[in-house]
C-alpha positions as CSV (number, residue, x, y, z in Angstrom):
1,M,11.4,-14.9,5.5
2,R,13.5,-15.0,2.3
3,F,14.2,-18.0,0.2
4,F,17.4,-16.8,-1.6
5,A,21.2,-16.9,-0.7
6,T,10.9,20.3,-0.2
7,T,9.1,21.0,-2.9
8,T,5.3,21.0,-2.5
9,T,2.5,22.4,-4.6
10,S,-1.2,23.2,-4.2
11,A,-3.8,20.6,-5.1
12,V,-4.7,22.7,-8.1
13,T,-1.1,22.8,-9.3
14,G,-0.7,19.2,-8.7
15,L,-3.8,18.4,-10.8
16,A,-2.5,20.5,-13.7
17,L,1.0,18.9,-13.6
18,L,-0.4,15.4,-13.4
19,T,-3.1,15.9,-16.0
20,T,-0.5,17.0,-18.5
21,A,1.9,14.2,-17.6
22,L,-0.6,11.4,-17.4
23,G,-3.4,12.1,-19.8
24,M,-6.0,9.3,-20.0
25,A,-3.6,6.4,-20.6
26,H,-2.3,4.0,-17.9
27,A,-0.1,6.1,-15.6
28,D,3.0,3.8,-15.4
29,S,4.6,4.8,-18.7
30,H,4.0,8.5,-17.9
31,L,5.6,8.6,-14.4
32,T,8.2,11.2,-15.2
33,A,11.3,12.0,-13.1
34,E,9.7,15.3,-12.3
35,T,6.6,13.7,-10.9
36,A,8.7,11.1,-9.1
37,Q,10.8,13.9,-7.6
38,R,7.7,15.5,-6.1
39,F,6.5,12.3,-4.5
40,A,10.0,11.4,-3.3
41,Q,10.4,14.8,-1.6
42,L,7.2,14.2,0.4
43,A,8.7,11.0,1.7
44,L,12.1,12.6,2.3
45,D,10.3,15.3,4.3
46,C,8.8,12.8,6.7
47,V,10.8,9.6,7.1
48,H,13.0,11.2,9.7
49,R,10.5,13.8,11.0
50,E,9.7,12.5,14.5
51,Y,6.9,14.9,15.4
52,P,3.9,15.1,15.3
53,N,3.7,11.4,16.1
54,K,0.8,9.0,16.8
55,I,2.1,5.8,18.4
56,A,0.1,2.7,19.2
57,H,2.2,1.7,22.2
58,V,1.4,-0.6,25.1
59,L,3.3,0.4,28.2
60,Q,4.3,-2.3,30.7
61,S,6.1,0.2,33.1
62,D,7.6,3.6,33.2
63,A,10.6,2.3,31.3
64,D,8.4,2.1,28.2
65,A,7.8,5.8,28.2
66,K,10.2,6.8,25.5
67,P,10.2,9.0,22.4
68,P,9.4,7.3,19.0
69,R,13.0,7.4,17.8
70,E,14.1,5.2,20.7
71,L,11.1,2.9,20.5
72,T,11.4,2.1,16.8
73,P,14.6,3.7,15.5
74,A,14.2,2.7,11.9
75,F,10.5,3.6,11.4
76,Y,9.7,6.5,13.7
77,G,8.9,9.3,11.2
78,C,5.9,10.2,9.0
79,F,3.5,10.5,12.0
80,D,3.1,6.7,12.6
81,W,5.0,3.5,12.1
82,H,3.1,2.1,9.1
83,S,3.5,5.4,7.2
84,A,7.2,5.5,7.9
85,V,7.4,1.9,6.5
86,H,5.7,2.7,3.3
87,G,7.5,6.0,3.0
88,H,10.7,4.0,2.9
89,W,9.1,1.7,0.4
90,L,8.3,4.7,-1.8
91,L,12.0,5.8,-1.7
92,A,13.1,2.3,-2.6
93,R,10.5,2.0,-5.4
94,L,11.3,5.3,-7.0
95,S,15.1,5.0,-6.6
96,R,15.0,1.6,-8.2
97,R,13.0,3.0,-11.2
98,F,14.8,6.3,-11.5
99,P,18.4,5.6,-10.5
100,D,19.8,8.7,-12.1
101,A,17.1,11.2,-10.9
102,A,18.0,14.2,-8.8
103,F,16.3,12.7,-5.7
104,A,18.0,9.3,-5.9
105,G,21.1,10.3,-3.8
106,A,19.0,11.7,-1.0
107,A,16.6,8.7,-1.1
108,R,19.5,6.3,-0.8
109,A,21.0,8.3,2.0
110,A,17.7,8.1,3.9
111,L,17.4,4.4,3.3
112,D,20.9,3.9,4.5
113,R,20.3,5.9,7.6
114,S,17.3,3.8,8.6
115,L,18.0,0.3,7.4
116,T,21.1,-0.5,9.5
117,R,21.6,-3.8,11.2
118,E,21.5,-2.2,14.6
119,K,18.3,-0.2,14.1
120,I,16.5,-3.2,12.6
121,A,17.6,-5.3,15.6
122,A,16.0,-2.7,17.9
123,E,12.8,-2.9,15.8
124,V,12.7,-6.6,16.2
125,A,13.2,-6.2,20.0
126,Y,10.3,-3.8,20.1
127,F,8.1,-5.9,17.9
128,E,8.6,-9.0,20.1
129,G,8.1,-7.1,23.4
130,E,5.4,-8.0,25.9
131,G,1.9,-6.9,24.9
132,R,2.7,-6.2,21.3
133,N,1.3,-9.3,19.6
134,T,-1.2,-7.2,17.7
135,F,1.2,-4.3,16.8
136,E,0.4,-2.9,13.4
137,R,-1.5,-6.0,12.4
138,P,-2.2,-6.4,9.6
139,Y,-1.7,-3.1,7.6
140,G,1.7,-2.1,8.9
141,L,3.0,-5.7,8.8
142,A,1.9,-6.1,5.2
143,W,3.7,-2.9,4.2
144,L,6.8,-4.1,5.9
145,L,6.8,-7.2,3.8
146,Q,6.2,-5.1,0.7
147,L,9.3,-3.1,1.5
148,A,11.2,-6.3,1.9
149,A,9.9,-7.5,-1.5
150,E,11.0,-4.2,-3.1
151,L,14.5,-4.4,-1.7
152,G,14.8,-8.1,-2.6
153,E,13.8,-7.5,-6.2
154,W,16.2,-4.6,-6.6
155,E,19.4,-5.7,-8.3
156,D,21.7,-3.3,-6.6
157,T,24.6,-3.9,-4.2
158,Q,23.4,-1.4,-1.6
159,A,19.8,-2.6,-1.8
160,T,21.0,-6.1,-1.2
161,Q,22.7,-5.0,2.0
162,W,19.5,-3.2,3.2
163,S,17.5,-6.3,2.4
164,R,19.9,-8.5,4.5
165,N,19.7,-6.0,7.3
166,L,15.9,-6.0,7.2
167,E,15.6,-9.8,7.1
168,P,15.3,-10.4,10.8
169,L,12.2,-8.1,11.0
170,E,10.8,-9.5,7.8
171,R,11.1,-13.0,9.3
172,A,9.5,-11.9,12.6
173,V,6.6,-10.3,10.7
174,A,6.0,-13.3,8.5
175,S,6.1,-15.6,11.4
176,R,3.5,-13.5,13.3
177,L,1.2,-13.4,10.4
178,A,1.6,-17.2,9.8
179,E,0.6,-17.7,13.4
180,W,-2.4,-15.3,13.3
181,L,-4.0,-16.1,10.0
182,P,-5.1,-19.7,10.8
183,K,-6.9,-18.3,13.9
184,L,-8.8,-15.7,11.9
185,S,-12.4,-16.9,11.9
186,H,-13.9,-14.0,10.0
187,A,-12.6,-11.5,7.5
188,I,-12.1,-7.9,8.8
189,R,-14.3,-5.9,6.5
190,E,-13.6,-2.2,7.2
191,G,-12.1,0.7,5.3
192,E,-9.1,1.4,7.5
193,H,-6.0,-0.3,8.8
194,H,-7.5,-3.5,10.2
195,Q,-9.0,-4.5,6.8
196,T,-7.7,-8.0,5.9
197,A,-8.4,-7.9,2.1
198,F,-5.8,-5.3,1.2
199,A,-3.2,-6.6,3.7
200,L,-3.6,-10.2,2.4
201,G,-3.0,-8.9,-1.2
202,L,0.3,-7.3,-0.1
203,V,1.3,-10.4,1.9
204,L,0.5,-12.7,-1.0
205,D,2.5,-10.6,-3.5
206,W,5.5,-10.6,-1.1
207,A,5.3,-14.4,-0.6
208,R,5.3,-15.0,-4.4
209,S,8.1,-12.5,-4.8
210,V,10.4,-14.2,-2.3
211,G,9.3,-17.8,-3.1
212,D,7.6,-18.5,0.2
213,T,5.3,-21.3,-0.9
214,S,4.1,-22.0,2.6
215,M,2.9,-18.4,3.1
216,S,1.4,-18.4,-0.4
217,A,-0.6,-21.5,0.3
218,L,-1.8,-20.2,3.6
219,V,-3.0,-16.9,2.2
220,E,-4.7,-18.6,-0.7
221,E,-6.5,-21.0,1.6
222,R,-7.6,-18.0,3.8
223,V,-8.9,-16.1,0.8
224,R,-10.9,-19.1,-0.4
225,T,-12.3,-19.7,3.1
226,L,-13.0,-16.2,4.2
227,Y,-14.0,-14.6,0.9
228,G,-14.9,-17.3,-1.6
229,P,-18.5,-17.7,-0.6
230,D,-19.3,-14.0,-0.6
231,R,-22.2,-12.6,-2.7
232,D,-23.8,-9.2,-3.3
233,C,-21.3,-6.9,-1.6
234,P,-23.2,-3.7,-0.6
235,L,-21.1,-1.3,-2.6
236,E,-23.9,1.3,-2.3
237,Y,-23.0,1.6,1.5
238,E,-19.5,2.8,0.7
239,P,-17.7,4.8,1.6
240,S,-17.9,5.4,5.3
241,G,-16.5,8.8,6.3
242,H,-13.0,7.7,7.3
243,D,-12.3,5.0,4.6
244,F,-9.0,4.9,2.7
245,L,-9.7,1.3,1.5
246,S,-12.9,0.0,-0.1
247,P,-14.1,-3.2,1.6
248,C,-15.9,-4.5,-1.5
249,I,-13.4,-3.4,-4.2
250,A,-10.4,-4.5,-2.1
251,E,-11.9,-7.9,-1.7
252,A,-12.4,-8.3,-5.4
253,D,-8.8,-7.2,-6.1
254,L,-7.6,-9.8,-3.6
255,V,-9.7,-12.7,-5.0
256,R,-8.5,-12.0,-8.6
257,R,-5.0,-12.9,-7.4
258,I,-6.0,-16.5,-6.7
259,L,-8.5,-17.4,-9.4
260,E,-8.1,-18.0,-13.1
261,P,-9.9,-15.3,-15.3
262,G,-13.0,-17.5,-16.1
263,A,-13.5,-18.5,-12.5
264,F,-12.9,-14.9,-11.3
265,A,-15.4,-13.6,-13.9
266,A,-18.1,-15.9,-12.5
267,W,-17.2,-15.0,-8.9
268,L,-17.2,-11.3,-9.6
269,G,-20.7,-11.5,-11.2
270,A,-22.1,-12.9,-8.0
271,F,-20.1,-10.6,-5.7
272,L,-20.5,-7.2,-7.5
273,P,-23.5,-7.8,-9.9
274,G,-24.0,-4.1,-10.4
275,I,-20.8,-3.4,-12.5
276,P,-22.2,-2.1,-15.9
277,L,-21.4,-3.5,-19.3
278,Q,-20.5,-0.2,-20.9
279,A,-17.6,2.2,-20.6
280,D,-19.1,4.6,-18.1
281,G,-17.3,5.5,-14.9
282,A,-20.3,7.2,-13.4
283,W,-21.4,4.0,-11.6
284,L,-18.7,4.7,-9.0
285,E,-18.0,8.3,-8.1
286,P,-14.8,9.5,-6.4
287,A,-15.2,10.6,-2.8
288,V,-14.9,14.2,-1.8
289,V,-12.8,15.5,1.1
290,T,-14.5,18.4,2.9
291,D,-11.5,19.3,5.2
292,V,-8.0,18.4,4.1
293,T,-6.7,19.5,7.5
294,D,-8.6,16.7,9.3
295,G,-6.5,13.6,9.5
296,K,-9.4,11.3,9.3
297,L,-11.5,13.0,6.7
298,V,-8.5,13.2,4.4
299,H,-8.5,9.4,4.3
300,L,-11.0,9.7,1.4
301,D,-8.2,11.1,-0.8
302,G,-6.4,7.8,-0.2
303,L,-9.6,5.9,-1.0
304,N,-9.7,7.4,-4.4
305,L,-6.1,6.3,-5.1
306,S,-6.6,2.8,-3.7
307,R,-9.9,2.4,-5.6
308,A,-8.1,3.3,-8.8
309,W,-5.4,0.7,-8.5
310,M,-7.9,-1.9,-7.3
311,L,-10.3,-1.3,-10.1
312,E,-7.4,-1.7,-12.5
313,G,-6.5,-4.9,-10.7
314,I,-10.0,-6.3,-11.0
315,A,-10.1,-5.5,-14.7
316,S,-6.7,-7.2,-15.2
317,G,-8.1,-10.4,-13.6
318,L,-11.0,-10.8,-16.1
319,P,-10.9,-12.4,-19.5
320,G,-9.9,-10.0,-22.2
321,A,-13.3,-9.9,-23.9
322,D,-15.2,-9.3,-20.6
323,P,-17.5,-6.3,-21.2
324,R,-17.1,-5.1,-17.6
325,R,-13.5,-4.2,-18.1
326,A,-14.4,-1.0,-19.8
327,A,-16.6,0.2,-16.9
328,L,-13.9,-0.8,-14.4
329,E,-11.2,1.1,-16.3
330,A,-13.4,4.1,-16.8
331,A,-14.1,4.3,-13.0
332,A,-10.4,3.8,-12.3
333,A,-9.5,6.7,-14.5
334,T,-11.9,9.1,-12.7
335,H,-10.6,8.0,-9.3
336,R,-7.0,8.3,-10.5
337,R,-7.4,11.9,-11.6
338,S,-9.2,12.8,-8.4
339,G,-6.8,11.0,-6.1
340,L,-3.6,12.3,-7.8
341,A,-4.8,15.9,-7.5
342,S,-4.8,15.5,-3.7
343,V,-1.2,14.6,-3.4
344,S,0.2,18.1,-2.8
345,G,1.9,18.0,0.6
346,E,0.2,21.2,1.5
347,H,-1.0,19.7,4.7
348,Y,0.8,17.1,6.7
349,E,-2.4,15.2,7.4
350,G,-2.3,13.9,3.9
351,G,1.3,14.7,2.9
352,H,2.9,12.1,5.2
353,W,1.2,9.2,3.4
354,L,-0.7,9.9,0.2
355,A,2.5,9.9,-2.0
356,S,3.0,6.2,-1.2
357,F,-0.5,5.4,-2.4
358,A,0.2,7.5,-5.6
359,V,3.4,5.7,-6.3
360,Y,1.7,2.3,-5.7
361,L,-0.9,3.3,-8.3
362,L,1.4,4.9,-10.9
363,T,3.9,2.1,-10.9
364,R,1.1,-0.5,-11.0
365,R,2.8,-2.4,-8.2
366,G,0.0,-4.8,-7.5
367,L,-0.6,-5.8,-11.1
368,P,0.7,-9.1,-12.5
369,E,3.2,-7.5,-14.9
370,A,4.7,-5.2,-12.3
371,A,6.7,-7.9,-10.5
372,S,8.6,-8.7,-13.7
373,R,10.0,-5.2,-14.1
């Protein structure tokens, strides 16, 4: 709830373009309109592409057997609901940052097509239907709030209208999370959609963006209760074969959001005691995808991207003189290069979602300074 009034390239080509564009520095200042165009096109190619489609849909009767565009008319593309949501977030994020780019007109048209009052009302009706109390919880719900935050921060007349149109679904999602989180007796520590650490980070960022102090307080309490006592996270057991999120690294990136640098430094020392004190990224190697046409195995490309932004986040939460920052940033750089090389769109298994992860990384969305831009 608010508190305010197709161009694709091969992986090799992608690596060459991005290596030239990004170099070794932080990527945000090197996100060119050309690179943004490539990522925006991947989202434009899928946000209104209905098939193939994987739906998590509970049927109560024959009347519920409908195509995706009728079930969720705003977010039916990009293979699944959550990918459609963060595909729209990508278009909003890049249009906001590159308002005069060649893709901006098409991106705005796509957002305007989806984010109508009528379509969002249908999304709310679906969301609140019988048997859907766990729908897209927590990953898709967290991304919906991130989309809401992006639109709410965008000082643009059209974006303001989209934000208002989205608000009923935003409010329904926030209410469902507020009801569920107090009941959560244990953190969900996996590397896919049900993981709570990554989702809680997005939810907390949204709550702070829109000024929802009640949700901020709830999430912070949940983080302290569910994660505060943790020690010796077994990073050597990661990744599992389908991960696109790191349980250990995502947790640390979440906890840094609620602790002051000194307290976070102490907590991190107990939680991940193996982080080296020298600038060597070899302590955490990027994952390797063995078959990019396998929709599950390709998750590891997303893991490299999410690890990169989370490692940067962890480093940002430490005191400036902390010697672990160099190792964290070195590992982030190797994961960034590996992850960005995979965002080619050559295969739909990765093409329908990896660009959103790349944009989240390159625009440093989850870092403290990003919200002020």
